[in-house]
N, C-alpha and C positions, 0 to 999 in steps of 0.2 A: 325305437329309441331315439335320440336327438339327431338327427341326419342336416347337414349345412351345406351348404353346393358343394364346398374345398372337399369334402369327403365322400362325393357322389362316384357310385359305381356305375351304374348305368343311365345312359341320356335316349329317347328318344323325341323326334319332331314327327308333327300331325298337325295337318288341317282340319275347322270343322268350316265348312261351306253355306253360305245363308241362300235362302233365294227370296223373292219377292217380285210375283207376277201382276200387274195393273196398279202400279204404285211408284207414279210419274216423279212424287218430291222422293224418295228413298226414304219414307218415313215408317212403315212398318219393317222394313228392315233395317235401318237403324235402330228400332226396338230388340230384332233379334241380335244383333251385334254385342248390341247392351248388355243381353239375357245371358250370351257365351261368356263376355269377358265375366261380366259379375259369379259366375260357377266359378271360372279358375283364378282367380283373384281372390285377396284375402285383405281389407284396409286396415281391418285389426294387429297386421303383421309390418313391421318395421319395412322391411321389401315392398310389400307387396303381394307374394307369395301366397297361394293358400296351400296346404299342405294337406296330405291327405295319410292319415295311421292305416297301416293295415298288418297286418300278422301273416306269418307263416309258418302251416300248420300240417303236420306229414302224421297218417295214421291216429288224428287224436292228440300226439306231442306237440307242442309251440317250439318252433324250433327259433323264431325271430322274432322279433317287434319290430317294424320299420316304419318306413316314413316318404311316399312319393311328393314332391315340389314341383308345380308348376310355374314355370319361369317366362322369362321371355316372350310374353304374349306381346304379337303386334295383330294389329287389326291392316290386313292389306287392302291395296285398290279398288275401286268399284267397277264390274265389268257388267256390258248388256248383252245378255243372247239374242237370239236372229226374230227370239217372238215375242221383245220387248222386256222380259223376265231378267228383272239383276239381281245381281247376284254378288256376293261379298264373301273373302276370306279370311278367318281368324287359324294366325301362327301360331301355337301352340309347344313349347318343350315341356316333358317332362324328363325330371331326377328324380335316382333313388338308390338309396344306400343299401 
């Protein structure tokens, strides 16, 4: 059913790290970051947050229809590892009712 950020029951924050080796300008890394951002955002929503519907089923009985909201997507700074691998993280909050 409908779920808005004010009626959130649970929240989790996680990071998706992308790595690219031999990518001096960071172009490949940038494409990976854009792809991750695209998965967890929705430009058709007024707030830009992706909504992922799901059903809670137990023993074949539908108990609840709910929604996960991907919110507060933040792209962290780029870092370089010792072998010249570029890395960058995307911090994502998931909220659900």
